[in-house]
C-alpha positions in Angstrom: 10.2 47.5 52.6 13.4 45.7 51.5 16.9 47.1 51.7 17.8 49.8 49.1 20.3 48.5 46.6 23.6 50.6 46.3 25.1 50.8 43.1 28.6 49.8 42.9 31.1 50.8 40.3 31.6 48.4 37.3 34.6 46.2 37.9 36.5 45.8 34.5 38.0 42.6 33.6 41.6 42.5 34.9 43.6 41.6 31.7 46.6 40.3 33.5 44.7 37.2 34.9 42.5 36.4 31.8 45.0 34.8 29.4 45.0 30.9 29.1 48.0 28.8 30.9 48.5 31.9 33.2 50.1 34.0 30.4 48.6 37.6 30.0 46.6 38.4 26.8 47.9 41.0 24.2 46.5 44.4 24.9 44.4 44.3 21.7 42.6 41.3 22.6 42.3 42.6 26.2 40.6 46.0 24.8 38.3 43.9 22.8 37.1 41.8 25.5 36.7 44.7 28.0 34.6 46.4 25.1 32.3 43.5 25.0 31.9 43.4 28.7 30.9 47.0 29.1 28.4 46.6 26.1 26.9 43.7 27.8 26.5 45.5 31.3 24.9 48.8 29.6 22.6 46.6 27.6 21.4 44.8 30.8 20.9 48.2 32.4 19.4 50.2 29.7 17.1 47.3 28.1 16.0 45.0 30.7 14.0 42.1 29.5 10.3 42.0 30.0 7.8 39.1 29.5 6.1 40.8 26.6 5.1 37.6 24.7 4.8 39.1 21.4 3.7 42.5 22.5 5.1 45.7 23.4 4.7 48.3 26.2 3.3 51.7 25.3 2.0 54.1 27.8 0.8 51.1 30.1 -1.3 49.9 27.0 -0.4 46.2 26.0 -0.6 46.2 22.0 -0.3 43.1 20.3 2.4 42.8 17.5 0.8 41.1 14.7 4.2 40.6 12.8 5.9 38.8 15.7 7.0 35.2 15.6 5.0 34.3 18.6 1.5 35.6 16.9 2.5 33.4 13.9 3.8 30.4 15.2 2.2 27.5 16.8 3.3 28.6 20.2 1.1 31.6 19.7 -2.2 29.5 20.1 -2.6 27.8 23.7 -4.1 24.4 23.4 -5.2 24.2 27.0 -7.4 27.3 26.9 -10.4 27.5 24.9 -13.0 29.8 23.5 -16.7 28.5 22.8 -19.3 30.5 20.7 -22.9 30.2 20.0 -24.3 28.1 17.2 -23.2 29.6 13.9 -26.4 30.4 11.5 -27.7 31.9 8.4 -26.4 31.4 4.8 -23.3 29.3 3.9 -21.2 32.4 3.5 -22.6 34.2 6.3 -21.7 31.1 8.4 -18.2 31.1 6.9 -17.6 34.6 8.0 -19.0 33.9 11.4 -16.7 31.0 11.9 -13.7 33.1 10.7 -14.6 36.0 13.0 -14.8 33.3 15.9 -11.5 32.0 15.0 -10.0 35.4 15.0 -11.5 36.4 18.2 -9.9 33.2 19.7 -6.4 34.2 18.2 -6.7 37.5 20.0 -7.5 35.8 23.3 -4.7 33.3 22.5 -7.0 30.4 22.7 -8.1 27.5 20.7 -11.7 27.9 19.2 -13.9 24.9 20.3 -15.3 23.3 17.1 -18.7 25.1 16.6 -22.0 23.9 15.4 -22.9 25.1 12.1 -26.6 25.0 10.7 -27.7 22.8 7.9 -31.2 24.6 7.5 -31.8 28.1 6.5 -34.3 29.9 9.2 -33.4 33.5 10.2 -35.8 33.9 13.0 -37.2 30.4 14.1 -33.9 29.3 15.8 -35.7 26.4 17.4 -36.2 25.0 14.1 -32.5 25.1 13.0 -30.8 21.9 12.1 -27.4 22.0 13.7 -24.6 20.1 11.8 -21.0 19.8 13.1 -18.4 21.6 11.6 -16.3 18.4 10.6 -19.3 17.2 8.5 -18.8 20.1 6.3 -15.0 20.7 6.4 -12.1 18.8 7.3 -11.1 19.2 10.6 -7.6 18.1 10.8 -6.8 19.6 7.5 -7.9 23.1 8.8 -5.5 22.7 11.7 -2.7 21.6 9.4 -3.2 24.6 7.0 -4.0 27.2 9.9 -1.2 25.7 12.1 0.2 28.6 14.3 -2.3 31.3 12.9 -5.6 29.6 14.5 -6.5 26.5 16.0 -9.6 24.2 16.3 -10.4 21.9 19.3 -12.9 19.5 20.4 -15.1 19.6 23.6 -13.3 16.1 24.5 -10.3 18.3 25.1 -11.5 20.2 28.0 -10.3 18.7 31.3 -12.8 20.6 33.6 -16.2 21.3 32.0 -17.5 23.0 35.1 -14.8 25.5 34.9 -16.3 28.1 32.3 -16.6 31.8 32.3 -19.4 33.3 30.4 -18.8 36.5 28.5 -21.7 38.5 27.4 -20.9 40.5 24.2 -22.7 44.0 24.4 -25.6 45.0 21.8 -27.2 48.2 20.6 -25.9 51.5 19.2 -23.9 52.3 22.5 -21.8 49.0 22.3 -19.0 50.6 19.8 -16.4 48.7 17.9 -14.2 50.6 20.6 -15.9 49.2 23.5 -16.2 45.5 21.9 -12.3 45.8 21.4 -11.6 46.9 25.0 -13.6 44.2 26.3 -11.4 41.5 24.4 -8.4 43.3 25.6 -9.5 43.5 29.3 -10.5 39.7 29.2 -6.9 38.8 28.4 -5.7 40.7 31.5 -8.5 39.7 33.9 -8.7 36.7 36.1 -11.0 35.4 33.5 -8.3 34.4 31.5 -7.4 31.8 34.0 -10.6 29.8 33.2 -10.0 26.8 30.7 -13.1 27.9 28.8 -14.5 31.3 28.0 -18.0 30.8 26.6 -19.3 33.8 24.5 -23.2 34.0 24.9 -25.5 36.2 22.8 -25.6 37.0 19.4 -24.4 35.2 16.4 -20.7 35.8 15.5 -21.8 37.3 12.2 -23.0 40.4 14.0 -19.8 40.9 16.3 -18.1 43.9 15.7 -15.1 43.4 13.1 -11.4 44.2 14.3 -9.5 42.2 11.7 -8.3 43.1 8.2 -9.4 41.2 5.0 -6.2 39.3 4.7 -6.7 37.7 8.1 -9.9 36.4 7.0 -8.8 35.2 3.8 -6.1 33.2 5.7 -8.8 31.6 7.6 -11.1 30.9 4.4 -8.0 29.2 2.7 -7.8 26.6 5.5 -11.5 25.5 5.0 -11.5 22.3 2.6 -14.7 20.6 2.0 -14.9 17.0 3.4 -14.5 14.4 0.4 -18.2 13.5 0.2 -19.2 17.0 -0.8 -16.2 17.7 -2.8 -17.1 14.7 -5.0 -20.4 15.8 -5.4 -19.1 19.3 -6.6 -16.8 17.4 -8.9 -19.8 15.4 -10.5 -21.5 18.8 -11.1 -18.5 20.5 -12.6 -17.7 17.4 -14.8 -21.2 17.4 -16.2 -21.0 21.1 -17.1 -17.5 20.6 -19.0 -19.0 17.2 -20.5 -22.0 19.5 -22.0 -19.6 22.2 -23.2 -17.4 19.6 -25.0 -20.3 18.3 -26.8 -21.6 21.7 -27.9 -17.8 22.4 -28.9 -17.5 19.3 -31.0 -20.8 19.8 -32.8 -19.9 23.3 -33.6 -16.4 22.2 -34.8 -17.9 19.8 -36.9 -20.5 22.2 -38.4 -17.5 24.6 -39.3 -15.3 21.6 -40.7 -12.6 22.5 -37.8 -9.7 20.4 -38.9 -8.3 20.9 -35.1 -11.5 19.8 -33.6 -10.0 16.4 -32.2 -7.2 18.2 -30.5 -9.4 21.1 -29.1 -12.2 18.8 -27.9 -9.5 17.2 -25.5 -9.2 20.6 -23.6 -11.7 21.0 -20.8 -14.6 23.1 -22.2 -15.0 26.5 -20.4 -18.1 27.7 -18.6 -19.5 30.7 -17.3 -21.2 30.8 -13.9 -23.8 33.3 -12.9 -25.1 33.7 -9.5 -28.5 34.8 -10.1 -30.2 36.8 -7.3 -33.9 37.3 -8.3 -35.7 35.7 -5.5 -38.6 37.5 -4.1 -37.1 37.6 -0.6 -33.7 39.0 -2.1 -35.6 41.7 -4.3 -37.7 43.0 -1.2 -34.2 43.1 0.9 -32.2 44.9 -1.9 -35.0 47.3 -2.5 -35.0 48.4 1.1 -31.3 48.4 1.0 -31.2 50.7 -2.0 -33.6 53.2 -0.3 -31.6 53.2 3.1 -28.2 53.7 1.5 -29.2 55.6 -1.3 -27.4 53.3 -3.9 -29.2 52.3 -6.9 -26.7 49.6 -8.0 -27.9 46.7 -5.6 -31.1 45.0 -7.4 -30.9 43.5 -10.9 -33.7 42.2 -12.7 -33.5 38.9 -14.8 -33.6 41.1 -18.0 -30.6 43.5 -16.7 -28.6 40.3 -15.7 -29.4 38.6 -19.3 -28.2 41.8 -21.0 -25.2 42.5 -19.2 -23.9 38.8 -19.0 -24.2 38.7 -22.8 -22.0 41.7 -23.3 -19.1 40.5 -21.4 -16.2 41.1 -23.9 -14.6 37.7 -24.9 -17.6 35.5 -24.0 -18.5 34.3 -27.4 -20.8 31.4 -28.5 -21.2 28.7 -28.2 -20.6 29.1 -24.3 -22.2 26.9 -21.4 -23.7 29.1 -18.7 -24.6 27.6 -15.5 -27.1 29.5 -13.3 -26.6 29.1 -9.6 -30.1 29.9 -8.5 -32.5 29.2 -5.5 -34.4 25.8 -5.6 -37.8 27.8 -5.8 -36.9 29.0 -9.2 -36.1 25.9 -10.7 -39.7 25.4 -11.9 -39.5 28.7 -13.8 -38.4 27.9 -17.2 -38.4 31.6 -18.3 -35.2 32.2 -16.4 -33.5 29.9 -19.4 -35.1 32.2 -22.1 -34.1 35.4 -23.6 -30.3 35.0 -23.5 -28.0 36.2 -26.3 -27.5 33.5 -29.1 -24.6 31.2 -28.5 -25.1 31.3 -24.6 -26.5 27.8 -23.6 -28.2 27.9 -20.6 -28.2 25.4 -17.9 -29.5 25.1 -14.2 -29.6 22.0 -11.9 -32.7 20.3 -13.6 -31.7 20.9 -17.2 -28.0 19.7 -16.4 -29.5 16.6 -15.1 -27.6 17.0 -11.6 -30.8 17.8 -9.4 -30.7 14.3 -7.9 -27.2 15.2 -6.6 -28.6 18.2 -4.8 -31.9 17.3 -3.5 -30.6 14.6 -1.2 -28.8 17.0 0.9 -29.9 20.0 3.2 -29.6 23.4 2.3 -26.0 24.3 3.5 -24.6 21.2 1.5 -26.3 22.3 -1.8 -24.9 25.7 -1.1 -21.3 24.4 -0.7 -21.6 22.4 -4.1 -23.0 25.6 -5.9 -20.1 27.6 -4.3 -17.4 25.1 -5.6 -19.0 25.3 -9.0 -18.9 28.9 -9.3 -15.5 29.1 -7.7 -14.2 26.7 -10.4 -15.7 28.4 -13.4 -13.8 30.2 -16.0 -15.7 33.2 -15.7 -18.0 34.1 -12.8 -20.7 36.9 -12.6 -22.4 37.7 -9.3 -23.9 40.7 -7.4 -21.4 42.7 -5.6 -24.1 42.8 -2.4 -24.3 39.3 -2.2 -22.0 37.3 0.5 -21.9 34.3 -1.6 -20.6 36.1 -4.5 -18.2 38.3 -2.5 -16.6 35.2 -0.9 -16.2 33.5 -4.5 -14.3 36.7 -5.7 -12.1 36.9 -2.7 -10.9 33.4 -3.3 -10.6 34.0 -7.0 -8.6 37.3 -6.3 -6.3 35.3 -4.1 -5.8 32.9 -7.2 -5.0 35.8 -9.3 -2.5 37.5 -7.0 -0.9 34.0 -6.6 -0.2 34.3 -10.5 1.1 37.8 -10.3 -2.1 39.7 -11.1 -2.8 42.5 -8.8 -5.4 44.5 -10.9 -7.9 42.9 -13.6 -9.2 46.2 -15.1 -8.9 46.2 -18.7 -6.7 43.2 -18.7 -7.4 39.6 -20.3 -6.6 37.5 -17.2 -7.6 34.0 -15.9 -10.4 33.8 -13.5 -12.1 37.2 -14.3 -15.0 37.9 -12.1 -17.7 40.5 -12.7 -20.7 42.3 -10.9 -23.8 42.4 -13.0 -25.3 45.0 -10.7 -22.7 47.6 -11.7 -22.7 48.5 -15.2 -19.2 48.3 -16.8 -17.8 48.9 -20.4 -19.4 48.0 -23.5 -22.8 47.5 -21.5 -21.4 44.5 -19.8 -21.1 44.0 -16.0 -18.3 45.7 -14.0 -14.9 43.8 -13.6 -14.6 42.8 -10.0 -11.4 42.2 -7.7 -11.6 42.1 -3.8 -9.6 44.8 -2.2 -7.3 42.8 -0.1 -5.8 45.7 1.7 -9.1 46.7 3.5 -8.8 47.0 7.2 -12.0 45.2 7.8 -14.5 42.8 6.2 -17.3 45.3 6.1 -17.6 45.5 2.2 -17.6 41.7 1.9 -20.0 41.3 4.8 -22.6 43.7 3.7 -21.7 44.5 0.0 -20.5 47.4 -2.0 -20.4 49.2 -5.3 -16.8 49.9 -4.8 -15.4 46.7 -6.2 -11.7 47.7 -6.9 -12.1 48.2 -10.8 
């Protein structure tokens, strides 16, 4: 035991000896200085400094203050501690959600995420058949770190100094592994000796299946930092340019037939187009029927006929209008998907548009990334609210509208409108759709919802 400290009375400064050049200070200056001295002493006694590092103590539980400067600055992401996650699998947008969830997990642990391996092919069960593809073959590595600086950080395996010093963390599974237990595990790992390991490697299931602890806005921040590499962006630009070219040709012909004197001026403007993410594949219809039965929701599946009717009833979409169908490659041989549409809607898919050569040379993941960009840039987007692909497109389009000052699109004529064809809206058309950015988690986007903010 050390010696007990004995409190001593506080000595006030002697004003007689505090003036410059030996002269005593005037009484007012002396009183002010004494007051400051007393205030500093009491602050030291009553509010001692703790090394909270952006957190605060409450009932012995460490809580992270997400608004602190440490959390939002580059000093909040350690570059000498890393988190490693399993290969990311499934569809493009499931992979994007998995990646964002891994980033946010690393952020909570105050670690740099080691650049994960994505999956170029689409296999759900035959894991050994997955074609791994590096993250930086799809998205720009340095650009990601630049845009997300201070929020999340990506590192390379070459950054590790001791590859033998790895702590393996097994995430729980099953009904007993609740959101609370998962969150407690992450909190505990920050306090355990495991935090001293240079690398924490999470083993087990795909990050898409991890429990969610972060608000939509945090995910949106990560998604904003994902920029396609130039090679893929250029391929998407070719497709968009081809669509616009078709639209301009149709518009010129229409203006000529109507003797429109302003046809030259109007043809110089990029022709608008509608993009429809058409989910009518056999595997999707089986999945959505089962989902309707389990959830007792009858607004998930949509037949080709229902999509055709509702898209044709969108207010403000008049002919002639180019409609690009983002559909599965297996449906490209079915010419019936291009028939039955409202007069004035001119339907194109990859082959009819003449861009199939662009797509067919790439693996599934890159094909999907191109289609995603084409749909994102469309003047009007129509999708299914239970599709992850459609959901992430609408999230990004919602972000665009918010930056333009639009917080609700219901009943308004706005730029970048989106619709869900699986939900009936006004005038027999699809329901207007915006992402609810204030949601506390990504549940609605990950698994879909018929509550789409309008």
